[in-house]
Biopython code that builds the backbone (N, CA, C, O; Angstrom):
import numpy as np
from Bio.PDB.StructureBuilder import StructureBuilder

atoms = [
    (1, "UNK", "N", (18.616, 21.701, 48.987)),
    (1, "UNK", "CA", (17.034, 21.966, 49.107)),
    (1, "UNK", "C", (16.693, 23.008, 47.783)),
    (1, "UNK", "O", (15.629, 22.912, 47.172)),
    (2, "UNK", "N", (17.615, 23.892, 47.472)),
    (2, "UNK", "CA", (17.133, 24.620, 46.062)),
    (2, "UNK", "C", (17.137, 24.112, 45.071)),
    (2, "UNK", "O", (16.326, 24.403, 44.191)),
    (3, "UNK", "N", (18.080, 23.182, 44.936)),
    (3, "UNK", "CA", (18.115, 22.658, 43.580)),
    (3, "UNK", "C", (16.605, 21.368, 43.289)),
    (3, "UNK", "O", (16.001, 21.112, 42.247)),
    (4, "UNK", "N", (16.452, 20.887, 44.510)),
    (4, "UNK", "CA", (15.218, 20.205, 44.376)),
    (4, "UNK", "C", (14.150, 21.105, 44.315)),
    (4, "UNK", "O", (13.315, 20.872, 43.441)),
    (5, "UNK", "N", (13.927, 22.358, 45.238)),
    (5, "UNK", "CA", (12.453, 22.981, 45.019)),
    (5, "UNK", "C", (12.724, 23.526, 43.229)),
    (5, "UNK", "O", (11.770, 23.469, 42.454)),
    (6, "UNK", "N", (13.847, 23.936, 42.837)),
    (6, "UNK", "CA", (13.916, 24.379, 41.657)),
    (6, "UNK", "C", (13.387, 22.923, 40.583)),
    (6, "UNK", "O", (12.349, 22.896, 39.922)),
    (7, "UNK", "N", (14.492, 21.747, 40.672)),
    (7, "UNK", "CA", (13.615, 20.589, 39.731)),
    (7, "UNK", "C", (12.211, 20.658, 40.137)),
    (7, "UNK", "O", (11.465, 20.578, 39.161)),
    (8, "UNK", "N", (11.613, 20.778, 41.244)),
    (8, "UNK", "CA", (9.795, 20.438, 41.090)),
    (8, "UNK", "C", (9.274, 21.600, 40.521)),
    (8, "UNK", "O", (8.178, 21.439, 39.985)),
    (9, "UNK", "N", (9.808, 22.878, 40.477)),
    (9, "UNK", "CA", (9.136, 23.738, 39.858)),
    (9, "UNK", "C", (9.097, 23.935, 38.276)),
    (9, "UNK", "O", (8.296, 24.617, 37.637)),
    (10, "UNK", "N", (10.056, 23.242, 37.848)),
    (10, "UNK", "CA", (10.177, 23.099, 36.330)),
    (10, "UNK", "C", (9.362, 21.912, 35.879)),
    (10, "UNK", "O", (8.927, 21.841, 34.730)),
    (11, "UNK", "N", (9.077, 20.600, 37.160)),
    (11, "UNK", "CA", (8.276, 19.600, 36.439)),
    (11, "UNK", "C", (6.818, 20.030, 36.197)),
    (11, "UNK", "O", (6.365, 20.880, 36.963)),
    (12, "UNK", "N", (5.883, 19.450, 35.039)),
    (12, "UNK", "CA", (4.488, 19.514, 35.175)),
    (12, "UNK", "C", (3.956, 18.565, 35.798)),
    (12, "UNK", "O", (4.278, 17.378, 35.746)),
    (13, "UNK", "N", (3.170, 19.025, 36.375)),
    (13, "UNK", "CA", (2.365, 18.013, 37.212)),
    (13, "UNK", "C", (1.179, 17.174, 35.956)),
    (13, "UNK", "O", (0.389, 17.828, 35.275)),
    (14, "UNK", "N", (1.322, 15.500, 35.881)),
    (14, "UNK", "CA", (0.594, 15.173, 35.392)),
    (14, "UNK", "C", (-0.946, 15.658, 34.445)),
    (14, "UNK", "O", (-1.123, 15.484, 33.239)),
    (15, "UNK", "N", (-1.796, 16.218, 35.320)),
    (15, "UNK", "CA", (-2.768, 17.085, 35.295)),
    (15, "UNK", "C", (-2.706, 18.021, 34.414)),
    (15, "UNK", "O", (-3.492, 18.000, 33.467)),
    (16, "UNK", "N", (-1.904, 18.876, 34.527)),
    (16, "UNK", "CA", (-1.478, 20.223, 33.844)),
    (16, "UNK", "C", (-0.857, 19.908, 32.474)),
    (16, "UNK", "O", (-0.862, 20.864, 31.699)),
    (17, "UNK", "N", (-0.473, 19.087, 32.146)),
    (17, "UNK", "CA", (0.441, 18.688, 30.848)),
    (17, "UNK", "C", (-0.816, 19.064, 29.747)),
    (17, "UNK", "O", (-2.034, 19.079, 29.925)),
    (18, "UNK", "N", (0.057, 19.380, 28.460)),
    (18, "UNK", "CA", (-1.136, 19.796, 27.006)),
    (18, "UNK", "C", (-1.210, 18.589, 26.687)),
    (18, "UNK", "O", (-0.311, 18.155, 25.968)),
    (19, "UNK", "N", (-1.946, 17.972, 26.978)),
    (19, "UNK", "CA", (-2.244, 16.586, 26.111)),
    (19, "UNK", "C", (-3.113, 16.970, 25.166)),
    (19, "UNK", "O", (-4.071, 17.698, 25.429)),
    (20, "UNK", "N", (-2.846, 16.498, 23.933)),
    (20, "UNK", "CA", (-3.472, 16.382, 22.586)),
    (20, "UNK", "C", (-4.279, 15.045, 22.579)),
    (20, "UNK", "O", (-3.740, 13.962, 22.807)),
    (21, "UNK", "N", (-5.592, 15.190, 22.304)),
    (21, "UNK", "CA", (-6.517, 14.287, 22.180)),
    (21, "UNK", "C", (-7.113, 13.929, 20.864)),
    (21, "UNK", "O", (-7.794, 14.882, 20.485)),
    (22, "UNK", "N", (-7.135, 13.031, 20.084)),
    (22, "UNK", "CA", (-8.210, 12.811, 18.774)),
    (22, "UNK", "C", (-8.495, 11.427, 18.901)),
    (22, "UNK", "O", (-7.542, 10.683, 19.135)),
    (23, "UNK", "N", (-9.541, 10.983, 18.799)),
    (23, "UNK", "CA", (-10.159, 9.589, 19.046)),
    (23, "UNK", "C", (-9.816, 9.130, 20.003)),
    (23, "UNK", "O", (-9.961, 9.626, 21.120)),
    (24, "UNK", "N", (-9.088, 7.680, 19.633)),
    (24, "UNK", "CA", (-8.581, 7.163, 21.035)),
    (24, "UNK", "C", (-7.144, 7.288, 21.057)),
    (24, "UNK", "O", (-6.595, 6.413, 21.727)),
    (25, "UNK", "N", (-6.485, 8.018, 20.586)),
    (25, "UNK", "CA", (-4.889, 8.558, 20.651)),
    (25, "UNK", "C", (-4.954, 9.533, 21.397)),
    (25, "UNK", "O", (-5.934, 10.274, 21.456)),
    (26, "UNK", "N", (-3.667, 9.689, 22.224)),
    (26, "UNK", "CA", (-3.636, 10.482, 23.209)),
    (26, "UNK", "C", (-1.802, 10.989, 22.933)),
    (26, "UNK", "O", (-0.989, 10.078, 22.778)),
    (27, "UNK", "N", (-1.276, 12.591, 22.897)),
    (27, "UNK", "CA", (-0.192, 12.672, 22.444)),
    (27, "UNK", "C", (0.360, 13.491, 23.837)),
    (27, "UNK", "O", (-0.052, 14.595, 24.192)),
    (28, "UNK", "N", (1.265, 12.776, 24.450)),
    (28, "UNK", "CA", (1.796, 13.959, 25.716)),
    (28, "UNK", "C", (2.939, 14.272, 25.234)),
    (28, "UNK", "O", (3.827, 13.420, 25.187)),
    (29, "UNK", "N", (3.137, 15.533, 24.788)),
    (29, "UNK", "CA", (4.244, 16.275, 24.158)),
    (29, "UNK", "C", (5.799, 16.338, 25.321)),
    (29, "UNK", "O", (6.966, 16.089, 25.017)),
    (30, "UNK", "N", (5.190, 16.789, 26.756)),
    (30, "UNK", "CA", (6.044, 16.791, 27.649)),
    (30, "UNK", "C", (6.840, 15.728, 27.681)),
    (30, "UNK", "O", (8.056, 15.909, 27.616)),
    (31, "UNK", "N", (6.263, 14.312, 27.797)),
    (31, "UNK", "CA", (7.148, 13.312, 28.076)),
    (31, "UNK", "C", (7.536, 12.454, 26.465)),
    (31, "UNK", "O", (8.142, 11.390, 26.343)),
    (32, "UNK", "N", (6.952, 13.337, 25.352)),
    (32, "UNK", "CA", (7.165, 12.791, 24.047)),
    (32, "UNK", "C", (6.812, 10.978, 24.202)),
    (32, "UNK", "O", (7.560, 10.042, 23.918)),
    (33, "UNK", "N", (5.398, 10.947, 24.758)),
    (33, "UNK", "CA", (4.768, 9.416, 24.966)),
    (33, "UNK", "C", (3.512, 9.586, 24.279)),
    (33, "UNK", "O", (2.838, 10.605, 24.429)),
    (34, "UNK", "N", (3.187, 8.688, 23.575)),
    (34, "UNK", "CA", (2.096, 8.483, 22.698)),
    (34, "UNK", "C", (1.110, 7.076, 23.190)),
    (34, "UNK", "O", (1.644, 6.031, 23.561)),
    (35, "UNK", "N", (-0.302, 7.245, 23.122)),
    (35, "UNK", "CA", (-0.978, 6.221, 23.884)),
    (35, "UNK", "C", (-2.081, 6.239, 22.820)),
    (35, "UNK", "O", (-2.541, 7.180, 22.172)),
    (36, "UNK", "N", (-2.405, 4.800, 22.826)),
    (36, "UNK", "CA", (-3.605, 4.097, 21.784)),
    (36, "UNK", "C", (-4.445, 3.392, 22.518)),
    (36, "UNK", "O", (-4.176, 2.238, 22.854)),
    (37, "UNK", "N", (-5.701, 4.075, 22.896)),
    (37, "UNK", "CA", (-6.687, 3.089, 23.942)),
    (37, "UNK", "C", (-5.966, 2.707, 25.056)),
    (37, "UNK", "O", (-6.113, 1.656, 25.681)),
    (38, "UNK", "N", (-5.251, 3.520, 25.265)),
    (38, "UNK", "CA", (-4.609, 3.619, 27.069)),
    (38, "UNK", "C", (-3.289, 2.854, 26.996)),
    (38, "UNK", "O", (-2.751, 2.478, 28.037)),
    (39, "UNK", "N", (-2.840, 2.653, 25.996)),
    (39, "UNK", "CA", (-1.508, 1.560, 26.240)),
    (39, "UNK", "C", (-0.624, 2.494, 25.154)),
    (39, "UNK", "O", (-0.942, 2.954, 24.058)),
    (40, "UNK", "N", (0.631, 2.577, 25.936)),
    (40, "UNK", "CA", (1.404, 3.151, 25.117)),
    (40, "UNK", "C", (2.052, 2.606, 23.747)),
    (40, "UNK", "O", (2.310, 1.424, 23.519)),
    (41, "UNK", "N", (2.255, 3.645, 22.919)),
    (41, "UNK", "CA", (2.955, 3.333, 21.339)),
    (41, "UNK", "C", (4.664, 3.293, 21.122)),
    (41, "UNK", "O", (5.389, 4.215, 21.497)),
    (42, "UNK", "N", (5.042, 2.354, 20.612)),
    (42, "UNK", "CA", (6.624, 2.963, 20.330)),
    (42, "UNK", "C", (6.404, 3.494, 18.957)),
    (42, "UNK", "O", (5.716, 2.985, 18.073)),
    (43, "UNK", "N", (7.160, 4.699, 18.912)),
    (43, "UNK", "CA", (7.537, 5.330, 17.835)),
    (43, "UNK", "C", (8.616, 5.732, 17.885)),
    (43, "UNK", "O", (9.179, 5.839, 18.974)),
    (44, "UNK", "N", (9.249, 6.088, 16.670)),
    (44, "UNK", "CA", (10.493, 6.371, 16.163)),
    (44, "UNK", "C", (10.523, 7.985, 16.476)),
    (44, "UNK", "O", (9.461, 8.605, 16.419)),
    (45, "UNK", "N", (11.787, 8.683, 16.819)),
    (45, "UNK", "CA", (11.869, 10.030, 16.954)),
    (45, "UNK", "C", (10.885, 10.487, 15.694)),
    (45, "UNK", "O", (9.812, 11.081, 15.800)),
    (46, "UNK", "N", (11.441, 10.115, 14.658)),
    (46, "UNK", "CA", (10.683, 11.090, 13.478)),
    (46, "UNK", "C", (9.432, 10.743, 13.072)),
    (46, "UNK", "O", (8.609, 11.379, 12.413)),
    (47, "UNK", "N", (9.380, 9.368, 13.673)),
    (47, "UNK", "CA", (7.626, 9.198, 13.444)),
    (47, "UNK", "C", (6.622, 10.068, 14.616)),
    (47, "UNK", "O", (5.507, 10.567, 14.462)),
    (48, "UNK", "N", (7.400, 10.023, 15.668)),
    (48, "UNK", "CA", (7.061, 11.173, 16.890)),
    (48, "UNK", "C", (6.543, 12.587, 16.327)),
    (48, "UNK", "O", (5.472, 13.179, 16.460)),
    (49, "UNK", "N", (7.685, 12.877, 15.671)),
    (49, "UNK", "CA", (7.790, 14.376, 15.091)),
    (49, "UNK", "C", (6.814, 14.638, 14.063)),
    (49, "UNK", "O", (6.276, 15.732, 13.885)),
    (50, "UNK", "N", (6.572, 13.419, 13.284)),
    (50, "UNK", "CA", (5.661, 13.402, 12.389)),
    (50, "UNK", "C", (3.980, 13.392, 12.818)),
    (50, "UNK", "O", (3.128, 14.125, 12.318)),
    (51, "UNK", "N", (3.786, 12.497, 13.738)),
    (51, "UNK", "CA", (2.795, 12.772, 14.411)),
    (51, "UNK", "C", (2.443, 14.072, 15.412)),
    (51, "UNK", "O", (1.270, 14.371, 15.638)),
    (52, "UNK", "N", (3.236, 14.596, 15.819)),
    (52, "UNK", "CA", (2.857, 15.757, 16.668)),
    (52, "UNK", "C", (2.612, 16.659, 15.634)),
    (52, "UNK", "O", (1.453, 17.038, 15.464)),
    (53, "UNK", "N", (3.891, 17.241, 14.607)),
    (53, "UNK", "CA", (3.499, 18.001, 13.420)),
    (53, "UNK", "C", (1.807, 18.188, 12.775)),
    (53, "UNK", "O", (1.191, 19.246, 12.643)),
    (54, "UNK", "N", (1.345, 16.802, 12.450)),
    (54, "UNK", "CA", (-0.099, 16.740, 12.029)),
    (54, "UNK", "C", (-0.820, 17.015, 13.042)),
    (54, "UNK", "O", (-1.900, 17.489, 12.690)),
    (55, "UNK", "N", (-0.660, 16.899, 14.494)),
    (55, "UNK", "CA", (-1.690, 16.821, 15.407)),
    (55, "UNK", "C", (-1.956, 18.229, 15.758)),
    (55, "UNK", "O", (-3.112, 18.632, 15.884)),
    (56, "UNK", "N", (-0.828, 19.066, 15.938)),
    (56, "UNK", "CA", (-0.888, 20.510, 16.095)),
    (56, "UNK", "C", (-1.461, 21.242, 14.826)),
    (56, "UNK", "O", (-2.011, 22.342, 14.879)),
    (57, "UNK", "N", (-1.274, 20.520, 13.698)),
    (57, "UNK", "CA", (-2.202, 21.580, 12.612)),
    (57, "UNK", "C", (-3.137, 20.271, 11.810)),
    (57, "UNK", "O", (-2.729, 19.628, 10.843)),
    (58, "UNK", "N", (-4.506, 20.087, 12.517)),
    (58, "UNK", "CA", (-4.948, 19.057, 11.767)),
    (58, "UNK", "C", (-5.596, 19.994, 10.848)),
    (58, "UNK", "O", (-5.626, 21.210, 11.042)),
    (59, "UNK", "N", (-6.171, 19.331, 9.732)),
    (59, "UNK", "CA", (-6.955, 19.621, 8.601)),
    (59, "UNK", "C", (-6.004, 20.536, 7.757)),
    (59, "UNK", "O", (-6.453, 21.354, 6.953)),
    (60, "UNK", "N", (-4.620, 20.349, 7.989)),
    (60, "UNK", "CA", (-3.835, 21.502, 7.126)),
    (60, "UNK", "C", (-3.474, 20.221, 6.061)),
    (60, "UNK", "O", (-3.758, 19.040, 6.264)),
    (61, "UNK", "N", (-2.791, 20.760, 4.905)),
    (61, "UNK", "CA", (-2.083, 20.048, 4.055)),
    (61, "UNK", "C", (-0.875, 20.367, 3.857)),
    (61, "UNK", "O", (-0.626, 21.505, 3.460)),
    (62, "UNK", "N", (0.388, 19.229, 4.137)),
    (62, "UNK", "CA", (1.470, 19.438, 4.239)),
    (62, "UNK", "C", (2.323, 18.600, 2.719)),
    (62, "UNK", "O", (2.007, 17.462, 2.370)),
    (63, "UNK", "N", (3.395, 19.430, 1.994)),
    (63, "UNK", "CA", (4.017, 18.805, 1.060)),
    (63, "UNK", "C", (4.771, 18.109, 1.276)),
    (63, "UNK", "O", (5.243, 18.511, 2.340)),
    (64, "UNK", "N", (5.418, 17.018, 0.914)),
    (64, "UNK", "CA", (6.330, 16.291, 1.452)),
    (64, "UNK", "C", (7.793, 17.217, 1.497)),
    (64, "UNK", "O", (8.412, 16.883, 2.508)),
    (65, "UNK", "N", (8.397, 18.076, 0.863)),
    (65, "UNK", "CA", (9.163, 18.984, 0.960)),
    (65, "UNK", "C", (9.216, 19.596, 2.337)),
    (65, "UNK", "O", (10.197, 19.521, 3.076)),
    (66, "UNK", "N", (7.557, 20.494, 2.756)),
    (66, "UNK", "CA", (7.585, 20.780, 4.422)),
    (66, "UNK", "C", (7.784, 19.886, 5.232)),
    (66, "UNK", "O", (8.392, 20.185, 6.259)),
    (67, "UNK", "N", (7.346, 18.535, 5.033)),
    (67, "UNK", "CA", (7.685, 17.363, 6.128)),
    (67, "UNK", "C", (8.858, 17.328, 6.313)),
    (67, "UNK", "O", (9.426, 17.428, 7.401)),
    (68, "UNK", "N", (9.603, 17.102, 4.679)),
    (68, "UNK", "CA", (11.023, 16.852, 5.017)),
    (68, "UNK", "C", (11.810, 17.814, 5.464)),
    (68, "UNK", "O", (13.007, 17.559, 5.596)),
    (69, "UNK", "N", (11.376, 18.938, 5.743)),
    (69, "UNK", "CA", (11.994, 20.266, 6.054)),
    (69, "UNK", "C", (12.225, 19.919, 7.583)),
    (69, "UNK", "O", (13.260, 19.747, 8.227)),
    (70, "UNK", "N", (10.894, 19.879, 7.928)),
    (70, "UNK", "CA", (10.428, 19.829, 9.388)),
    (70, "UNK", "C", (11.034, 18.485, 10.004)),
    (70, "UNK", "O", (11.626, 18.627, 11.074)),
    (71, "UNK", "N", (10.971, 17.369, 9.536)),
    (71, "UNK", "CA", (11.817, 15.988, 10.371)),
    (71, "UNK", "C", (13.222, 16.049, 10.143)),
    (71, "UNK", "O", (14.030, 15.687, 10.999)),
    (72, "UNK", "N", (13.617, 16.585, 8.792)),
    (72, "UNK", "CA", (15.460, 16.300, 8.861)),
    (72, "UNK", "C", (16.208, 17.665, 8.584)),
    (72, "UNK", "O", (17.438, 17.726, 8.592)),
    (73, "UNK", "N", (15.340, 18.832, 8.322)),
    (73, "UNK", "CA", (16.370, 20.128, 8.233)),
    (73, "UNK", "C", (16.901, 19.933, 7.048)),
    (73, "UNK", "O", (16.830, 18.880, 6.415)),
    (74, "UNK", "N", (17.554, 21.123, 6.640)),
    (74, "UNK", "CA", (17.680, 21.379, 5.225)),
    (74, "UNK", "C", (19.278, 20.416, 5.188)),
    (74, "UNK", "O", (20.013, 20.609, 4.219)),
    (75, "UNK", "N", (19.601, 19.679, 5.991)),
    (75, "UNK", "CA", (21.268, 19.158, 5.524)),
    (75, "UNK", "C", (20.774, 17.134, 5.623)),
    (75, "UNK", "O", (21.398, 16.180, 6.087)),
    (76, "UNK", "N", (19.532, 17.225, 5.003)),
    (76, "UNK", "CA", (19.183, 15.763, 4.461)),
    (76, "UNK", "C", (19.316, 15.474, 3.153)),
    (76, "UNK", "O", (18.884, 16.132, 2.207)),
    (77, "UNK", "N", (20.175, 14.063, 3.119)),
    (77, "UNK", "CA", (20.407, 13.999, 1.446)),
    (77, "UNK", "C", (19.587, 12.910, 0.917)),
    (77, "UNK", "O", (19.677, 12.333, -0.166)),
    (78, "UNK", "N", (18.777, 12.739, 1.880)),
    (78, "UNK", "CA", (17.695, 11.583, 1.229)),
    (78, "UNK", "C", (16.159, 12.223, 0.230)),
    (78, "UNK", "O", (15.837, 13.405, 0.342)),
    (79, "UNK", "N", (15.678, 11.644, -0.322)),
    (79, "UNK", "CA", (15.037, 11.705, -1.281)),
    (79, "UNK", "C", (13.252, 12.009, -1.031)),
    (79, "UNK", "O", (12.983, 11.837, 0.157)),
    (80, "UNK", "N", (12.314, 12.314, -1.667)),
    (80, "UNK", "CA", (11.351, 12.628, -1.062)),
    (80, "UNK", "C", (10.414, 11.421, -0.636)),
    (80, "UNK", "O", (9.553, 11.451, 0.243)),
    (81, "UNK", "N", (10.714, 10.504, -1.333)),
    (81, "UNK", "CA", (10.275, 9.024, -0.608)),
    (81, "UNK", "C", (10.202, 8.784, 0.740)),
    (81, "UNK", "O", (9.303, 8.237, 1.378)),
    (82, "UNK", "N", (11.326, 9.285, 1.134)),
    (82, "UNK", "CA", (11.658, 8.843, 2.779)),
    (82, "UNK", "C", (10.417, 9.332, 3.807)),
    (82, "UNK", "O", (10.196, 8.737, 4.862)),
    (83, "UNK", "N", (9.538, 10.649, 3.300)),
    (83, "UNK", "CA", (8.344, 11.133, 3.786)),
    (83, "UNK", "C", (7.181, 10.022, 3.520)),
    (83, "UNK", "O", (6.274, 9.834, 4.331)),
    (84, "UNK", "N", (7.297, 9.353, 2.374)),
    (84, "UNK", "CA", (6.281, 8.604, 2.198)),
    (84, "UNK", "C", (6.435, 7.018, 3.015)),
    (84, "UNK", "O", (5.498, 6.220, 3.056)),
    (85, "UNK", "N", (7.693, 6.777, 3.590)),
    (85, "UNK", "CA", (8.123, 6.143, 4.491)),
    (85, "UNK", "C", (7.610, 5.855, 5.833)),
    (85, "UNK", "O", (7.082, 4.827, 6.257)),
    (86, "UNK", "N", (7.819, 6.744, 6.302)),
    (86, "UNK", "CA", (7.571, 7.608, 7.582)),
    (86, "UNK", "C", (6.372, 7.736, 7.729)),
    (86, "UNK", "O", (5.870, 7.223, 8.729)),
    (87, "UNK", "N", (5.456, 8.522, 6.701)),
    (87, "UNK", "CA", (3.698, 8.345, 6.853)),
    (87, "UNK", "C", (3.075, 6.870, 6.767)),
    (87, "UNK", "O", (2.147, 6.503, 7.487)),
    (88, "UNK", "N", (3.703, 6.062, 5.791)),
    (88, "UNK", "CA", (3.731, 4.997, 6.249)),
    (88, "UNK", "C", (3.438, 4.016, 7.296)),
    (88, "UNK", "O", (2.385, 3.406, 7.480)),
    (89, "UNK", "N", (4.478, 3.963, 7.917)),
    (89, "UNK", "CA", (5.391, 3.239, 9.332)),
    (89, "UNK", "C", (3.791, 3.820, 10.217)),
    (89, "UNK", "O", (2.790, 3.209, 10.593)),
    (90, "UNK", "N", (4.224, 5.331, 10.283)),
    (90, "UNK", "CA", (2.811, 6.077, 11.421)),
    (90, "UNK", "C", (1.636, 5.268, 11.108)),
    (90, "UNK", "O", (1.192, 4.421, 11.882)),
    (91, "UNK", "N", (1.182, 5.513, 10.069)),
    (91, "UNK", "CA", (-0.342, 5.108, 9.396)),
    (91, "UNK", "C", (-0.345, 3.600, 10.339)),
    (91, "UNK", "O", (-1.185, 3.410, 11.218)),
    (92, "UNK", "N", (0.651, 2.666, 10.021)),
    (92, "UNK", "CA", (0.399, 1.399, 10.498)),
    (92, "UNK", "C", (0.480, 1.306, 12.049)),
    (92, "UNK", "O", (0.014, 0.299, 12.581)),
    (93, "UNK", "N", (0.975, 2.173, 12.726)),
    (93, "UNK", "CA", (0.808, 2.470, 13.975)),
    (93, "UNK", "C", (-0.284, 2.826, 14.964)),
    (93, "UNK", "O", (-0.432, 2.638, 16.172)),
    (94, "UNK", "N", (-1.181, 3.564, 13.760)),
    (94, "UNK", "CA", (-1.970, 4.431, 14.181)),
    (94, "UNK", "C", (-3.461, 3.627, 13.856)),
    (94, "UNK", "O", (-4.455, 3.892, 14.533)),
    (95, "UNK", "N", (-3.498, 2.700, 12.834)),
    (95, "UNK", "CA", (-4.716, 2.017, 12.066)),
    (95, "UNK", "C", (-5.502, 1.800, 13.614)),
    (95, "UNK", "O", (-5.095, 1.861, 14.774)),
    (96, "UNK", "N", (-6.834, 1.518, 12.986)),
    (96, "UNK", "CA", (-8.054, 1.271, 13.777)),
    (96, "UNK", "C", (-7.991, -0.035, 13.445)),
    (96, "UNK", "O", (-7.502, -0.696, 12.529)),
    (97, "UNK", "N", (-8.837, -0.308, 14.780)),
    (97, "UNK", "CA", (-9.244, -2.057, 14.832)),
    (97, "UNK", "C", (-9.364, -2.822, 13.372)),
    (97, "UNK", "O", (-8.858, -3.911, 13.101)),
    (98, "UNK", "N", (-9.927, -2.230, 12.749)),
    (98, "UNK", "CA", (-10.258, -3.250, 11.279)),
    (98, "UNK", "C", (-8.801, -2.967, 10.584)),
    (98, "UNK", "O", (-8.559, -3.807, 9.718)),
    (99, "UNK", "N", (-7.995, -2.196, 10.718)),
    (99, "UNK", "CA", (-6.357, -2.024, 9.786)),
    (99, "UNK", "C", (-6.725, -0.882, 9.524)),
    (99, "UNK", "O", (-5.703, -0.228, 9.729)),
    (100, "UNK", "N", (-7.485, -0.202, 9.212)),
    (100, "UNK", "CA", (-7.349, 0.788, 8.433)),
    (100, "UNK", "C", (-6.548, 1.952, 8.578)),
    (100, "UNK", "O", (-6.861, 2.437, 9.666)),
    (101, "UNK", "N", (-5.835, 2.519, 8.136)),
    (101, "UNK", "CA", (-5.691, 3.933, 8.389)),
    (101, "UNK", "C", (-6.222, 5.103, 7.955)),
    (101, "UNK", "O", (-5.993, 5.572, 6.841)),
    (102, "UNK", "N", (-7.193, 5.794, 9.096)),
    (102, "UNK", "CA", (-7.931, 6.642, 8.679)),
    (102, "UNK", "C", (-7.523, 7.974, 8.926)),
    (102, "UNK", "O", (-8.097, 8.885, 8.328)),
    (103, "UNK", "N", (-6.463, 8.250, 9.855)),
    (103, "UNK", "CA", (-6.004, 9.717, 10.032)),
    (103, "UNK", "C", (-5.369, 9.999, 9.455)),
    (103, "UNK", "O", (-5.871, 11.056, 9.072)),
    (104, "UNK", "N", (-4.194, 9.878, 8.808)),
    (104, "UNK", "CA", (-3.613, 10.303, 7.500)),
    (104, "UNK", "C", (-3.785, 10.367, 6.432)),
    (104, "UNK", "O", (-2.992, 9.627, 5.850)),
    (105, "UNK", "N", (-4.538, 10.962, 5.663)),
    (105, "UNK", "CA", (-5.064, 11.009, 4.090)),
    (105, "UNK", "C", (-4.074, 11.739, 3.203)),
    (105, "UNK", "O", (-3.513, 12.821, 3.373)),
    (106, "UNK", "N", (-3.993, 10.648, 1.969)),
    (106, "UNK", "CA", (-3.070, 11.371, 0.870)),
    (106, "UNK", "C", (-3.840, 12.224, -0.117)),
    (106, "UNK", "O", (-4.911, 11.936, -0.653)),
    (107, "UNK", "N", (-3.023, 13.464, -0.285)),
    (107, "UNK", "CA", (-3.833, 14.459, -0.989)),
    (107, "UNK", "C", (-3.315, 14.355, -2.453)),
    (107, "UNK", "O", (-2.147, 14.640, -2.717)),
    (108, "UNK", "N", (-4.158, 13.961, -3.358)),
    (108, "UNK", "CA", (-2.860, 13.605, -4.915)),
    (108, "UNK", "C", (-2.316, 15.102, -5.158)),
    (108, "UNK", "O", (-2.813, 16.214, -4.981)),
    (109, "UNK", "N", (-1.072, 14.642, -5.643)),
    (109, "UNK", "CA", (-0.174, 15.520, -6.205)),
    (109, "UNK", "C", (0.318, 16.784, -5.245)),
    (109, "UNK", "O", (0.740, 17.888, -5.588)),
    (110, "UNK", "N", (0.137, 16.290, -4.066)),
    (110, "UNK", "CA", (0.350, 17.610, -3.082)),
    (110, "UNK", "C", (0.862, 17.364, -1.766)),
    (110, "UNK", "O", (1.619, 18.231, -1.330)),
    (111, "UNK", "N", (0.574, 16.201, -0.907)),
    (111, "UNK", "CA", (1.139, 15.802, 0.072)),
    (111, "UNK", "C", (-0.135, 15.060, 1.118)),
    (111, "UNK", "O", (-1.068, 14.357, 0.731)),
    (112, "UNK", "N", (0.187, 15.483, 2.540)),
    (112, "UNK", "CA", (-0.355, 14.398, 3.298)),
    (112, "UNK", "C", (-1.416, 15.595, 4.504)),
    (112, "UNK", "O", (-1.141, 16.667, 5.043)),
    (113, "UNK", "N", (-2.467, 14.846, 4.508)),
    (113, "UNK", "CA", (-3.483, 15.799, 5.394)),
    (113, "UNK", "C", (-3.748, 14.787, 6.724)),
    (113, "UNK", "O", (-4.113, 13.626, 6.539)),
    (114, "UNK", "N", (-3.516, 15.370, 8.175)),
    (114, "UNK", "CA", (-3.838, 15.111, 8.755)),
    (114, "UNK", "C", (-5.580, 15.024, 9.202)),
    (114, "UNK", "O", (-6.058, 16.039, 9.708)),
    (115, "UNK", "N", (-6.342, 13.995, 9.033)),
    (115, "UNK", "CA", (-7.961, 14.343, 9.001)),
    (115, "UNK", "C", (-8.270, 13.978, 10.345)),
    (115, "UNK", "O", (-8.384, 12.815, 10.732)),
    (116, "UNK", "N", (-8.416, 15.105, 11.118)),
    (116, "UNK", "CA", (-9.057, 15.086, 12.756)),
    (116, "UNK", "C", (-10.124, 14.411, 12.644)),
    (116, "UNK", "O", (-10.029, 13.417, 13.363)),
    (117, "UNK", "N", (-11.354, 14.457, 11.961)),
    (117, "UNK", "CA", (-12.174, 13.856, 12.133)),
    (117, "UNK", "C", (-12.671, 12.866, 10.858)),
    (117, "UNK", "O", (-13.093, 13.095, 9.724)),
    (118, "UNK", "N", (-12.413, 11.710, 11.597)),
    (118, "UNK", "CA", (-12.381, 10.461, 10.232)),
    (118, "UNK", "C", (-13.589, 10.360, 9.829)),
    (118, "UNK", "O", (-14.463, 10.817, 10.566)),
    (119, "UNK", "N", (-13.994, 9.695, 8.473)),
    (119, "UNK", "CA", (-15.373, 9.432, 8.273)),
    (119, "UNK", "C", (-15.436, 7.632, 8.503)),
    (119, "UNK", "O", (-16.507, 7.034, 8.400)),
]
sb = StructureBuilder()
sb.init_structure("model")
sb.init_model(0)
sb.init_chain("A")
sb.init_seg("    ")
for serial, (resi, resn, name, xyz) in enumerate(atoms, 1):
    if name == "N":
        sb.init_residue(resn, " ", resi, " ")
    sb.init_atom(name, np.array(xyz, "f"), 0.0, 1.0, " ", f" {name:<3s}", serial, name[0])
structure = sb.get_structure()
């Protein structure tokens, strides 16, 4: 019984989870789940981490090196183009109904910004 009570204490009820919501996308960090228009979106672990990084820091410009360090750490032997691939995949998954990726913008010569209020 003590183990059951301890487990129940550690679980967070669904209505008390820290949900990050923007436009039609919801991120449930405790469950590592993302929903768009109420439907679950399948993301790779790195795509999820990238989305969470952007969503927790809206309207902040991240350089490719900052993103690479966050996603892969110091022991990564890939190039900076790896970030472009992850951003491209994430944009495709988050694209609106018209197919336009509006949430993640490229800041020329610098990196990427998560535009919390797309025009």
